matplotlib code that plots the C-alpha trace (Angstrom):
import matplotlib.pyplot as plt

x = [3.3, 4.6, 8.4, 10.6, 14.3, 15.1, 13.6, 16.3, 16.1, 16.3, 19.3, 21.0, 20.6, 21.7, 24.8, 25.7, 25.4, 27.7, 30.2, 30.3, 30.9, 27.8, 25.4, 21.7, 21.9, 24.7, 23.0, 19.9, 21.9, 23.6, 20.6, 18.0, 15.8, 14.3, 16.0, 12.7, 12.3, 15.8, 15.3, 11.9, 13.4, 16.3, 13.7, 11.8, 8.6, 6.4, 4.6, 7.2, 7.1, 8.8, 10.1, 12.1, 13.3, 14.6, 16.3, 18.2, 19.0, 20.3, 22.7, 24.3, 24.3, 21.2, 17.6, 14.4, 13.2, 10.9, 12.6, 10.9, 10.1, 10.4, 7.2, 8.0, 8.4, 5.1, 3.3, 4.8, 3.7, 0.2, -0.1, 0.7, -2.1]
y = [5.7, 2.4, 2.3, -0.8, 0.1, -3.7, -4.4, -6.4, -4.2, -1.0, -2.3, -3.5, -0.2, 1.8, -0.4, -0.5, 3.2, 3.8, 1.2, 3.1, 6.3, 7.9, 10.3, 9.9, 13.1, 11.7, 8.4, 10.3, 12.3, 9.2, 7.0, 9.6, 8.5, 11.1, 11.9, 11.5, 8.0, 7.0, 8.4, 6.6, 3.3, 3.4, 4.2, 1.1, 2.7, -0.2, 0.9, 1.9, 1.4, -1.9, -0.6, 2.1, -0.4, -2.6, 0.3, 1.1, -2.6, -2.9, 0.0, -2.2, -5.3, -7.0, -7.6, -8.1, -11.7, -14.1, -15.9, -19.1, -18.9, -21.7, -23.2, -21.5, -18.1, -18.6, -19.5, -16.5, -14.2, -15.7, -14.9, -11.2, -10.8]
z = [9.6, 10.9, 11.2, 11.8, 11.9, 12.4, 8.9, 7.0, 3.9, 6.0, 7.8, 4.6, 2.8, 5.8, 6.3, 2.6, 2.3, 5.3, 4.0, 0.7, 2.6, 1.2, 2.9, 2.3, 0.2, -2.0, -2.4, -3.5, -6.0, -7.5, -7.7, -8.7, -5.9, -3.6, -0.3, 1.5, 0.0, 1.2, 4.7, 5.0, 3.7, 6.2, 9.0, 8.0, 6.6, 5.8, 2.6, 0.1, -3.7, -4.5, -7.8, -5.9, -3.3, -6.1, -7.8, -4.6, -4.0, -7.5, -6.9, -4.2, -6.4, -4.9, -5.7, -3.8, -4.0, -2.2, 0.7, 2.1, 5.8, 8.2, 9.7, 13.0, 11.3, 9.4, 12.6, 14.3, 11.5, 11.4, 15.1, 14.5, 11.9]

ax = plt.figure().add_subplot(projection="3d")
ax.plot(x, y, z, "-o")
ax.set_aspect("equal")
plt.show()
């Protein structure tokens, strides 16, 4: 399982949860999402269901959407493939 704690979504969820003074367990209870899912998302697991990611983002008033990359970022990503 590939983990990337620097993943922007992982960081956003972790920071938003902490700002809301919620534990992972409490966030799981409130949103109806599994504790394992929340833990794996915050750890940056790379292959999570987008519908669940969106459900959690919606809880914090956000949504997942495409973001254009700069030419430099696209070239960097192409080099990693």
